[in-house]
BATIKOL-73488 format. One record per residue (C-alpha): residue number from 1; x, y, z. Coordinates in nm, 3 decimals, always signed. Layout:
<NUM <X Y Z>>
...
END
This chain:
<1 <+10.345 +8.410 +8.364>>
<2 <+10.046 +8.598 +8.500>>
<3 <+10.079 +8.902 +8.717>>
<4 <+9.826 +9.108 +8.897>>
<5 <+9.845 +9.480 +8.845>>
<6 <+9.667 +9.776 +9.006>>
<7 <+9.376 +9.993 +8.903>>
<8 <+9.451 +10.338 +9.031>>
<9 <+9.766 +10.489 +8.892>>
<10 <+10.029 +10.712 +9.046>>
<11 <+10.137 +10.966 +8.788>>
<12 <+10.357 +11.273 +8.741>>
<13 <+10.184 +11.591 +8.634>>
<14 <+10.237 +11.561 +8.255>>
<15 <+9.890 +11.478 +8.130>>
<16 <+9.646 +11.236 +8.277>>
<17 <+9.621 +10.996 +7.984>>
<18 <+9.992 +10.946 +7.916>>
<19 <+10.070 +10.938 +8.288>>
<20 <+9.821 +10.665 +8.351>>
<21 <+10.007 +10.440 +8.105>>
<22 <+10.333 +10.512 +8.287>>
<23 <+10.171 +10.429 +8.618>>
<24 <+10.054 +10.093 +8.489>>
<25 <+10.413 +9.992 +8.422>>
<26 <+10.517 +10.124 +8.764>>
<27 <+10.268 +9.935 +8.977>>
<28 <+10.377 +9.581 +9.075>>
<29 <+10.165 +9.287 +9.174>>
<30 <+9.792 +9.310 +9.212>>
<31 <+9.651 +9.588 +9.011>>
<32 <+9.437 +9.818 +9.183>>
<33 <+9.263 +9.822 +8.932>>
<34 <+7.108 +8.999 +8.108>>
<35 <+7.046 +8.893 +7.792>>
<36 <+7.286 +8.684 +7.589>>
<37 <+7.400 +8.752 +7.236>>
<38 <+7.208 +8.597 +6.945>>
<39 <+7.242 +8.222 +6.966>>
<40 <+7.106 +7.927 +6.782>>
<41 <+7.046 +7.753 +7.113>>
<42 <+6.676 +7.810 +7.190>>
<43 <+6.717 +7.793 +7.568>>
<44 <+6.968 +8.079 +7.562>>
<45 <+6.786 +8.307 +7.321>>
<46 <+6.652 +8.636 +7.461>>
<47 <+6.283 +8.664 +7.536>>
<48 <+6.059 +8.795 +7.261>>
<49 <+5.982 +9.166 +7.285>>
<50 <+5.630 +9.252 +7.395>>
<51 <+5.376 +9.345 +7.125>>
<52 <+5.375 +9.710 +7.033>>
<53 <+5.170 +9.885 +7.301>>
<54 <+5.178 +10.260 +7.360>>
<55 <+5.395 +10.307 +7.668>>
<56 <+5.314 +10.571 +7.931>>
<57 <+5.541 +10.875 +7.911>>
<58 <+5.864 +10.836 +8.107>>
<59 <+5.898 +11.056 +8.413>>
<60 <+6.230 +11.196 +8.520>>
<61 <+6.329 +11.074 +8.868>>
<62 <+6.297 +11.335 +9.140>>
<63 <+6.609 +11.434 +9.333>>
<64 <+6.777 +11.251 +9.489>>
<65 <+6.810 +11.042 +9.174>>
<66 <+6.816 +10.692 +9.315>>
<67 <+6.837 +10.423 +9.049>>
<68 <+6.500 +10.245 +9.029>>
<69 <+6.481 +9.878 +9.106>>
<70 <+6.413 +9.791 +8.743>>
<71 <+6.491 +9.974 +8.421>>
<72 <+6.298 +9.812 +8.136>>
<73 <+6.470 +9.809 +7.797>>
<74 <+6.313 +10.018 +7.528>>
<75 <+6.072 +9.814 +7.324>>
<76 <+6.058 +9.873 +6.951>>
<77 <+5.736 +9.811 +6.766>>
<78 <+5.784 +9.565 +6.484>>
<79 <+5.567 +9.309 +6.306>>
<80 <+5.607 +8.992 +6.502>>
<81 <+5.530 +8.632 +6.427>>
<82 <+5.378 +8.439 +6.711>>
<83 <+5.617 +8.177 +6.845>>
<84 <+5.480 +7.825 +6.806>>
<85 <+5.387 +7.658 +7.131>>
<86 <+5.623 +7.394 +7.262>>
<87 <+5.489 +7.039 +7.231>>
<88 <+5.352 +6.897 +7.553>>
<89 <+5.600 +6.680 +7.739>>
<90 <+5.510 +6.322 +7.837>>
<91 <+5.392 +6.277 +8.194>>
<92 <+5.679 +6.284 +8.441>>
<93 <+5.921 +6.443 +8.192>>
<94 <+6.049 +6.806 +8.204>>
<95 <+5.884 +7.045 +7.962>>
<96 <+6.062 +7.102 +7.632>>
<97 <+6.229 +7.443 +7.596>>
<98 <+6.032 +7.706 +7.407>>
<99 <+6.161 +7.783 +7.056>>
<100 <+6.364 +8.098 +7.004>>
<101 <+6.153 +8.414 +6.968>>
<102 <+6.161 +8.558 +6.620>>
<103 <+6.080 +8.888 +6.454>>
<104 <+5.959 +8.924 +6.095>>
<105 <+6.204 +9.132 +5.894>>
<106 <+6.080 +9.383 +5.630>>
<107 <+6.162 +9.139 +5.352>>
<108 <+5.952 +8.868 +5.516>>
<109 <+6.246 +8.675 +5.660>>
<110 <+6.268 +8.576 +6.026>>
<111 <+6.548 +8.691 +6.257>>
<112 <+6.618 +8.654 +6.628>>
<113 <+6.474 +8.921 +6.856>>
<114 <+6.716 +9.212 +6.917>>
<115 <+6.898 +9.256 +7.247>>
<116 <+6.764 +9.530 +7.474>>
<117 <+6.968 +9.849 +7.503>>
<118 <+7.167 +9.928 +7.819>>
<119 <+7.137 +10.300 +7.751>>
<120 <+6.832 +10.373 +7.971>>
<121 <+7.000 +10.221 +8.276>>
<122 <+7.334 +10.391 +8.204>>
<123 <+7.169 +10.732 +8.170>>
<124 <+7.026 +10.704 +8.520>>
<125 <+7.333 +10.550 +8.689>>
<126 <+7.606 +10.755 +8.523>>
<127 <+7.546 +11.089 +8.705>>
<128 <+7.632 +10.917 +9.035>>
<129 <+7.969 +10.786 +8.909>>
<130 <+8.262 +11.016 +8.989>>
<131 <+8.628 +11.057 +8.902>>
<132 <+8.872 +11.089 +9.192>>
<133 <+9.199 +11.281 +9.171>>
<134 <+9.452 +11.271 +9.456>>
<135 <+9.778 +11.445 +9.536>>
<136 <+10.029 +11.303 +9.781>>
<137 <+10.335 +11.495 +9.897>>
<138 <+10.625 +11.251 +9.915>>
<139 <+10.918 +11.347 +10.133>>
<140 <+11.241 +11.160 +10.065>>
<141 <+11.530 +11.141 +10.311>>
<142 <+11.860 +11.297 +10.223>>
<143 <+12.120 +11.058 +10.090>>
<144 <+12.477 +11.055 +9.958>>
<145 <+12.543 +11.266 +9.648>>
<146 <+12.792 +11.097 +9.421>>
<147 <+13.097 +11.292 +9.295>>
<148 <+13.025 +11.483 +8.977>>
<149 <+12.650 +11.445 +9.031>>
<150 <+12.588 +11.650 +9.346>>
<151 <+12.218 +11.705 +9.280>>
<152 <+12.128 +11.339 +9.243>>
<153 <+12.078 +11.166 +9.577>>
<154 <+12.183 +10.807 +9.626>>
<155 <+11.950 +10.510 +9.668>>
<156 <+11.679 +10.548 +9.927>>
<157 <+11.506 +10.295 +10.152>>
<158 <+11.583 +9.946 +10.274>>
<159 <+11.948 +9.866 +10.349>>
<160 <+12.071 +10.203 +10.217>>
<161 <+11.929 +10.375 +10.525>>
<162 <+12.111 +10.153 +10.772>>
<163 <+12.362 +10.289 +11.028>>
<164 <+12.641 +10.097 +10.851>>
<165 <+12.561 +10.273 +10.523>>
<166 <+12.563 +10.613 +10.690>>
<167 <+12.903 +10.535 +10.844>>
<168 <+13.034 +10.431 +10.501>>
<169 <+12.917 +10.755 +10.339>>
<170 <+13.062 +10.972 +10.615>>
<171 <+13.393 +10.784 +10.615>>
<172 <+13.448 +10.837 +10.242>>
<173 <+13.329 +11.195 +10.256>>
<174 <+13.026 +11.171 +10.028>>
<175 <+12.820 +11.486 +10.081>>
<176 <+12.464 +11.447 +10.193>>
<177 <+12.193 +11.568 +9.957>>
<178 <+11.916 +11.764 +10.130>>
<179 <+11.573 +11.604 +10.170>>
<180 <+11.340 +11.680 +9.883>>
<181 <+10.964 +11.681 +9.822>>
<182 <+10.763 +11.600 +9.514>>
<183 <+10.395 +11.555 +9.440>>
<184 <+10.264 +11.215 +9.340>>
<185 <+9.933 +11.227 +9.155>>
<186 <+9.688 +10.942 +9.110>>
<187 <+9.344 +10.890 +8.963>>
<188 <+9.063 +10.649 +9.025>>
<189 <+8.687 +10.610 +9.026>>
<190 <+8.404 +10.603 +9.276>>
<191 <+8.031 +10.648 +9.311>>
<192 <+7.788 +10.843 +9.528>>
<193 <+7.573 +10.609 +9.736>>
<194 <+7.389 +10.867 +9.947>>
<195 <+7.212 +11.188 +9.848>>
<196 <+7.409 +11.383 +10.111>>
<197 <+7.731 +11.335 +9.915>>
<198 <+7.888 +11.018 +10.055>>
<199 <+8.122 +10.848 +9.808>>
<200 <+8.269 +10.497 +9.796>>
<201 <+8.604 +10.418 +9.637>>
<202 <+8.901 +10.186 +9.695>>
<203 <+9.131 +10.252 +9.988>>
<204 <+9.437 +10.229 +9.762>>
<205 <+9.300 +10.518 +9.554>>
<206 <+9.306 +10.764 +9.847>>
<207 <+9.554 +10.605 +10.090>>
<208 <+9.807 +10.862 +10.208>>
<209 <+9.661 +11.139 +9.992>>
<210 <+9.708 +11.497 +10.110>>
<211 <+9.447 +11.638 +9.874>>
<212 <+9.138 +11.466 +9.727>>
<213 <+8.909 +11.611 +9.462>>
<214 <+8.600 +11.448 +9.321>>
<215 <+8.482 +11.536 +8.971>>
<216 <+8.112 +11.491 +8.907>>
<217 <+7.941 +11.400 +8.582>>
<218 <+7.843 +11.766 +8.528>>
<219 <+8.207 +11.879 +8.550>>
<220 <+8.208 +12.015 +8.906>>
<221 <+8.525 +11.947 +9.106>>
<222 <+8.456 +11.924 +9.479>>
<223 <+8.709 +11.860 +9.759>>
<224 <+8.639 +11.550 +9.967>>
<225 <+8.754 +11.414 +10.303>>
<226 <+8.806 +11.054 +10.410>>
<227 <+8.540 +10.949 +10.662>>
<228 <+8.680 +10.600 +10.712>>
<229 <+8.886 +10.336 +10.536>>
<230 <+8.950 +9.965 +10.566>>
<231 <+9.276 +9.844 +10.408>>
<232 <+9.190 +9.477 +10.463>>
<233 <+8.900 +9.497 +10.216>>
<234 <+9.034 +9.798 +10.023>>
<235 <+8.724 +10.013 +10.083>>
<236 <+8.714 +10.384 +10.169>>
<237 <+8.422 +10.621 +10.230>>
<238 <+8.453 +10.992 +10.141>>
<239 <+8.229 +11.293 +10.211>>
<240 <+8.195 +11.577 +9.962>>
<241 <+8.265 +11.915 +10.123>>
<242 <+7.990 +12.098 +9.934>>
<243 <+7.648 +12.070 +10.095>>
<244 <+7.362 +11.975 +9.868>>
<245 <+7.159 +11.691 +9.726>>
<246 <+7.338 +11.458 +9.485>>
<247 <+7.232 +11.186 +9.244>>
<248 <+7.316 +10.845 +9.387>>
<249 <+7.294 +10.476 +9.311>>
<250 <+7.189 +10.202 +9.550>>
<251 <+7.338 +9.866 +9.637>>
<252 <+7.193 +9.543 +9.503>>
<253 <+7.245 +9.191 +9.635>>
<254 <+7.557 +9.032 +9.489>>
<255 <+7.449 +8.694 +9.627>>
<256 <+7.162 +8.692 +9.377>>
<257 <+7.384 +8.753 +9.073>>
<258 <+7.444 +8.431 +8.884>>
<259 <+7.737 +8.331 +8.668>>
<260 <+7.646 +8.438 +8.315>>
<261 <+7.439 +8.740 +8.422>>
<262 <+7.519 +9.063 +8.241>>
<263 <+7.706 +9.337 +8.429>>
<264 <+7.809 +9.693 +8.347>>
<265 <+8.121 +9.877 +8.469>>
<266 <+8.149 +10.257 +8.469>>
<267 <+8.471 +10.436 +8.557>>
<268 <+8.775 +10.641 +8.465>>
<269 <+9.020 +10.401 +8.291>>
<270 <+9.344 +10.570 +8.182>>
<271 <+9.180 +10.905 +8.253>>
<272 <+8.905 +10.843 +7.996>>
<273 <+8.616 +10.979 +8.197>>
<274 <+8.286 +10.792 +8.237>>
<275 <+8.376 +10.495 +8.021>>
<276 <+8.103 +10.230 +8.010>>
<277 <+8.183 +9.862 +7.945>>
<278 <+7.972 +9.548 +7.969>>
<279 <+8.033 +9.179 +8.027>>
<280 <+7.911 +8.889 +8.237>>
<281 <+7.980 +8.752 +8.580>>
<282 <+8.255 +8.501 +8.500>>
<283 <+8.305 +8.348 +8.846>>
<284 <+8.255 +8.424 +9.213>>
<285 <+8.432 +8.353 +9.542>>
<286 <+8.777 +8.416 +9.395>>
<287 <+9.065 +8.418 +9.648>>
<288 <+9.365 +8.578 +9.480>>
<289 <+9.587 +8.666 +9.775>>
<290 <+9.487 +9.032 +9.795>>
<291 <+9.392 +9.014 +10.162>>
<292 <+9.261 +8.794 +10.443>>
<293 <+8.898 +8.830 +10.333>>
<294 <+8.925 +8.754 +9.962>>
<295 <+8.585 +8.682 +9.808>>
<296 <+8.594 +8.857 +9.472>>
<297 <+8.349 +8.859 +9.184>>
<298 <+8.523 +8.791 +8.853>>
<299 <+8.396 +8.962 +8.539>>
<300 <+8.497 +9.002 +8.177>>
<301 <+8.356 +9.356 +8.163>>
<302 <+8.657 +9.562 +8.056>>
<303 <+8.831 +9.701 +8.367>>
<304 <+9.159 +9.892 +8.349>>
<305 <+9.383 +10.113 +8.567>>
<306 <+9.170 +10.406 +8.675>>
<307 <+8.855 +10.192 +8.712>>
<308 <+8.945 +10.126 +9.077>>
<309 <+8.656 +10.213 +9.306>>
<310 <+8.397 +10.237 +9.029>>
<311 <+8.068 +10.047 +9.036>>
<312 <+7.986 +9.712 +8.882>>
<313 <+7.614 +9.726 +8.808>>
<314 <+7.342 +9.475 +8.732>>
<315 <+7.084 +9.547 +8.464>>
<316 <+6.861 +9.719 +8.719>>
<317 <+7.131 +9.978 +8.780>>
<318 <+7.216 +9.849 +9.127>>
<319 <+7.573 +9.819 +9.255>>
<320 <+7.665 +9.453 +9.298>>
<321 <+8.042 +9.507 +9.313>>
<322 <+8.322 +9.763 +9.355>>
<323 <+8.581 +9.727 +9.078>>
<324 <+8.920 +9.673 +9.237>>
<325 <+9.176 +9.460 +9.054>>
<326 <+9.279 +9.323 +8.718>>
<327 <+9.516 +9.058 +8.592>>
<328 <+9.799 +9.225 +8.403>>
<329 <+9.804 +9.092 +8.050>>
<330 <+9.488 +8.892 +8.116>>
<331 <+9.222 +9.020 +7.879>>
<332 <+8.876 +8.992 +8.024>>
<333 <+8.978 +8.912 +8.381>>
<334 <+8.878 +9.172 +8.639>>
<335 <+8.778 +9.150 +9.004>>
<336 <+8.524 +9.337 +9.215>>
<337 <+8.442 +9.343 +9.586>>
<338 <+8.091 +9.194 +9.620>>
<339 <+7.821 +9.421 +9.756>>
<340 <+7.731 +9.161 +10.022>>
<341 <+8.069 +9.232 +10.183>>
<342 <+8.096 +9.601 +10.094>>
<343 <+7.766 +9.706 +10.255>>
<344 <+7.874 +9.571 +10.594>>
<345 <+8.206 +9.758 +10.576>>
<346 <+8.051 +10.081 +10.446>>
<347 <+7.795 +10.094 +10.728>>
<348 <+8.070 +10.067 +10.990>>
<349 <+8.299 +10.319 +10.819>>
<350 <+8.020 +10.572 +10.786>>
<351 <+7.902 +10.543 +11.147>>
<352 <+8.223 +10.493 +11.348>>
<353 <+8.500 +10.546 +11.090>>
<354 <+8.661 +10.205 +11.144>>
<355 <+8.592 +9.833 +11.126>>
<356 <+8.625 +9.625 +11.444>>
<357 <+8.666 +9.257 +11.366>>
<358 <+8.654 +8.939 +11.565>>
<359 <+8.979 +8.754 +11.629>>
<360 <+9.090 +8.399 +11.712>>
<361 <+9.469 +8.424 +11.695>>
<362 <+9.549 +8.131 +11.465>>
<363 <+9.721 +8.096 +11.131>>
<364 <+9.541 +7.864 +10.895>>
<365 <+9.602 +7.692 +10.564>>
<366 <+9.420 +7.494 +10.298>>
<367 <+9.333 +7.128 +10.351>>
<368 <+9.460 +6.962 +10.034>>
<369 <+9.341 +6.615 +9.924>>
<370 <+9.670 +6.469 +10.047>>
<371 <+9.633 +6.637 +10.388>>
<372 <+9.270 +6.527 +10.414>>
<373 <+9.373 +6.168 +10.354>>
<374 <+9.655 +6.196 +10.605>>
<375 <+9.423 +6.333 +10.875>>
<376 <+9.154 +6.075 +10.801>>
<377 <+8.896 +6.324 +10.666>>
<378 <+8.639 +6.201 +10.417>>
<379 <+8.702 +6.501 +10.187>>
<380 <+8.923 +6.812 +10.164>>
<381 <+8.735 +7.064 +10.379>>
<382 <+8.779 +7.290 +10.676>>
<383 <+9.074 +7.510 +10.778>>
<384 <+9.397 +7.356 +10.906>>
<385 <+9.548 +7.532 +11.208>>
<386 <+9.920 +7.582 +11.154>>
<387 <+10.022 +7.816 +11.436>>
<388 <+9.850 +7.942 +11.752>>
<389 <+9.962 +8.281 +11.879>>
<390 <+10.027 +8.307 +12.253>>
<391 <+9.783 +8.488 +12.483>>
<392 <+9.500 +8.474 +12.228>>
<393 <+9.139 +8.350 +12.235>>
<394 <+9.241 +8.037 +12.046>>
<395 <+9.507 +7.946 +12.301>>
<396 <+9.263 +8.003 +12.588>>
<397 <+9.004 +7.782 +12.416>>
<398 <+9.248 +7.491 +12.380>>
<399 <+9.317 +7.496 +12.006>>
<400 <+9.609 +7.276 +11.903>>
<401 <+9.849 +7.272 +11.613>>
<402 <+9.704 +7.037 +11.349>>
<403 <+9.338 +7.091 +11.437>>
<404 <+9.109 +7.115 +11.134>>
<405 <+8.823 +7.358 +11.196>>
<406 <+8.511 +7.199 +11.042>>
<407 <+8.240 +7.436 +11.166>>
<408 <+8.243 +7.776 +11.335>>
<409 <+7.938 +7.897 +11.527>>
<410 <+7.721 +7.652 +11.334>>
<411 <+7.859 +7.744 +10.990>>
<412 <+8.042 +7.471 +10.794>>
<413 <+8.387 +7.561 +10.659>>
<414 <+8.398 +7.449 +10.295>>
<415 <+8.697 +7.662 +10.190>>
<416 <+8.960 +7.753 +10.447>>
<417 <+8.933 +8.128 +10.373>>
<418 <+8.574 +8.122 +10.500>>
<419 <+8.692 +8.087 +10.859>>
<420 <+8.863 +8.428 +10.851>>
<421 <+8.546 +8.594 +10.721>>
<422 <+8.319 +8.418 +10.971>>
<423 <+8.539 +8.514 +11.266>>
<424 <+8.581 +8.873 +11.146>>
<425 <+8.203 +8.919 +11.119>>
<426 <+8.144 +8.785 +11.472>>
<427 <+8.071 +9.026 +11.756>>
<428 <+8.364 +9.075 +11.992>>
<429 <+8.298 +8.894 +12.322>>
<430 <+8.058 +8.638 +12.176>>
<431 <+8.109 +8.278 +12.290>>
<432 <+8.110 +8.045 +11.987>>
<433 <+8.111 +7.668 +11.953>>
<434 <+8.380 +7.540 +11.716>>
<435 <+8.396 +7.183 +11.587>>
<436 <+8.751 +7.067 +11.511>>
<437 <+8.888 +6.742 +11.370>>
<438 <+9.152 +6.608 +11.607>>
<439 <+9.296 +6.255 +11.632>>
<440 <+9.056 +6.134 +11.360>>
<441 <+8.741 +6.238 +11.547>>
<442 <+8.538 +6.551 +11.608>>
<443 <+8.588 +6.764 +11.918>>
<444 <+8.387 +7.071 +12.026>>
<445 <+8.569 +7.377 +12.161>>
<446 <+8.415 +7.688 +12.317>>
<447 <+8.592 +8.015 +12.231>>
<448 <+8.529 +8.376 +12.332>>
<449 <+8.595 +8.598 +12.030>>
<450 <+8.850 +8.875 +12.083>>
<451 <+8.912 +9.206 +11.906>>
<452 <+9.149 +9.188 +11.610>>
<453 <+9.455 +9.402 +11.694>>
<454 <+9.566 +9.671 +11.454>>
<455 <+9.855 +9.554 +11.235>>
<456 <+10.067 +9.852 +11.342>>
<457 <+10.017 +9.790 +11.714>>
<458 <+10.143 +9.517 +11.944>>
<459 <+9.870 +9.303 +12.100>>
<460 <+9.897 +9.242 +12.476>>
<461 <+10.146 +8.972 +12.563>>
<462 <+10.246 +8.932 +12.199>>
<463 <+10.615 +8.890 +12.265>>
<464 <+10.827 +8.834 +11.957>>
<465 <+10.548 +8.755 +11.708>>
<466 <+10.446 +8.882 +11.364>>
<467 <+10.237 +9.169 +11.502>>
<468 <+10.549 +9.329 +11.655>>
<469 <+10.679 +9.395 +11.305>>
<470 <+10.362 +9.569 +11.191>>
<471 <+10.277 +9.322 +10.916>>
<472 <+10.058 +9.021 +10.856>>
<473 <+10.147 +8.728 +10.632>>
<474 <+9.975 +8.420 +10.494>>
<475 <+10.077 +8.096 +10.333>>
<476 <+10.070 +8.085 +9.954>>
<477 <+9.822 +7.856 +9.783>>
<478 <+9.900 +7.702 +9.442>>
<479 <+9.660 +7.946 +9.270>>
<480 <+9.822 +8.250 +9.430>>
<481 <+10.168 +8.109 +9.352>>
<482 <+10.082 +8.087 +8.983>>
<483 <+9.954 +8.444 +8.982>>
<484 <+10.281 +8.560 +9.140>>
<485 <+10.502 +8.351 +8.913>>
<486 <+10.625 +8.134 +9.201>>
<487 <+10.678 +7.785 +9.063>>
<488 <+10.680 +7.587 +9.283>>
<489 <+10.504 +7.778 +9.566>>
<490 <+10.754 +7.930 +9.805>>
<491 <+10.772 +8.191 +10.077>>
<492 <+10.488 +8.375 +10.251>>
<493 <+10.268 +8.650 +10.111>>
<494 <+10.259 +8.982 +10.296>>
<495 <+9.894 +9.089 +10.321>>
<496 <+9.907 +9.413 +10.518>>
<497 <+10.176 +9.647 +10.647>>
<498 <+10.121 +9.923 +10.902>>
<499 <+10.253 +10.242 +10.736>>
<500 <+10.411 +10.363 +11.060>>
<501 <+10.533 +10.019 +11.168>>
<502 <+10.900 +9.911 +11.162>>
<503 <+10.840 +9.698 +10.851>>
<504 <+10.644 +9.974 +10.677>>
<505 <+10.907 +10.236 +10.751>>
<506 <+11.175 +10.005 +10.610>>
<507 <+10.993 +9.983 +10.278>>
<508 <+10.820 +9.644 +10.295>>
<509 <+10.498 +9.649 +10.094>>
<510 <+10.181 +9.443 +10.068>>
<511 <+10.217 +9.173 +9.800>>
<512 <+10.588 +9.128 +9.876>>
<513 <+10.680 +8.761 +9.923>>
<514 <+10.904 +8.681 +10.220>>
<515 <+11.154 +8.414 +10.116>>
<516 <+11.399 +8.430 +10.410>>
<517 <+11.425 +8.583 +10.757>>
<518 <+11.775 +8.619 +10.897>>
<519 <+11.901 +8.373 +10.637>>
<520 <+11.641 +8.106 +10.718>>
<521 <+11.395 +7.994 +10.450>>
<522 <+11.027 +8.042 +10.541>>
<523 <+10.761 +7.848 +10.352>>
<524 <+10.500 +7.800 +10.625>>
<525 <+10.359 +7.983 +10.924>>
<526 <+10.549 +7.740 +11.145>>
<527 <+10.876 +7.842 +10.973>>
<528 <+10.781 +8.206 +11.011>>
<529 <+10.703 +8.184 +11.383>>
<530 <+11.021 +7.986 +11.450>>
<531 <+11.237 +8.240 +11.262>>
<532 <+11.093 +8.522 +11.471>>
<533 <+11.132 +8.331 +11.795>>
<534 <+11.496 +8.248 +11.709>>
<535 <+11.580 +8.609 +11.620>>
<536 <+11.849 +8.757 +11.844>>
<537 <+11.723 +9.052 +12.046>>
<538 <+11.864 +9.400 +11.987>>
<539 <+11.973 +9.310 +11.634>>
<540 <+11.811 +9.415 +11.305>>
<541 <+11.580 +9.178 +11.120>>
<542 <+11.699 +9.091 +10.771>>
<543 <+11.416 +9.000 +10.533>>
<544 <+11.486 +8.862 +10.186>>
<545 <+11.176 +8.936 +9.978>>
<546 <+11.056 +8.892 +9.622>>
<547 <+10.891 +9.197 +9.465>>
<548 <+10.771 +9.146 +9.111>>
<549 <+11.066 +9.027 +8.904>>
<550 <+11.327 +9.130 +9.162>>
<551 <+11.458 +9.001 +9.495>>
<552 <+11.595 +9.234 +9.760>>
<553 <+11.710 +9.247 +10.122>>
<554 <+11.534 +9.476 +10.371>>
<555 <+11.668 +9.534 +10.722>>
<556 <+11.501 +9.706 +11.016>>
<557 <+11.498 +9.723 +11.395>>
<558 <+11.203 +9.676 +11.631>>
<559 <+11.213 +9.902 +11.936>>
END
């Protein structure tokens, strides 16, 4: 069974390295976490090194130390045999691949050309990579102290904080332990992307932190403040408190990185500072249930807890991804936020401190081959509308349950997750044309994009809907189900929880799986909406959720 596990690690104060291992076991669910090798296949062999030519002396980059657009590998002078020319291809046929480049060894034998070194690029990029240390003061509520163990409070959170539990404790005379505080420490990675000391990391690295310190490559430890954060994409922007000019690295274009291209990760895994690993881009466009805008790069460059927030670099030293997650127990499977998404979020966080997103007000799901056949579609495509929230742009535009969104504002929907990203990137107030598949034919709807409400706030006219609880959920695809160990797929995945919302205060967490609400099974957004609509007013909600290997009940009231 595969599990996802997180990159940053919450630790006690007994040594960074050992604590990071403890944190790995503690974190459930998703972990917030060039040239090819010598081959006998000519088409995949590395290019022959250039003939030995005296190179101009290297010049150190002037501050700020932006990574140049290209960092050539060091060429080593060696006797070289000229590669034979490829035979001419017949007219109309593709040219034959050139033979593998060779180098003459000292003993006269021929060997494949050596791979270029990554060291020149790493030397320039590494000074901009930082380690991030956070401290969070956790305040626990007082609870019952059991007889004979007066200093050990009883269970905290969830049903143990209910009025009925308090009555039980008072009735039997269990004394109440006083509230206590303790410091929770965590570590992660990040990188400076602006000479004025702006730093990017993952939101989960700094979320809720009371104290943040950034350690530079030269050993300086500088306090930092959060400028803005976006939980939905797990990105945060920090500003170093010390004025000055800092080395930085620039963003590259993740859309230009191809599967098989070499990538380099630099970070702070398990507290091992400035660790450099290399691998290739294994896949792209991965949706793993981490949030509504999943579009991860997958790499086999070694990424571990503590790498969260560090850069994933191309061979030119440009950031093409932000390392974020790993698969627990899955060697060589790590995930990074692509730079094409990150740059949009970072610009908004740096300028206004938040990300305003477009909003339709629908819950969507994947169009499987069986559903496509049932709806009369020629292929599985688009996004199937499961539920339409009341008083939303979608309702005003005339969306109906069972519509399949084929195009949005001129963009075709190939995978259903694309609709969420397209809508989120659309300017609030813009009127968009949407083509839906309804009654086995296309229909065009005109919708005015609204502003996505905050998960911890109630949208106008929301009534008794999911936003009232302060959480957002999504249906579970077969791939996400396998990653969570849910065979067959069941329940709904919690994507986000407002920390000050009723659900957040009760202890519900992102990546929990809701199995039941008030004793009713929920396996679809329709089930979810019906359970909330059927809930009796002025009574607590009772959620039955799966968290890792355990199931538990969580109860809370909505004022």
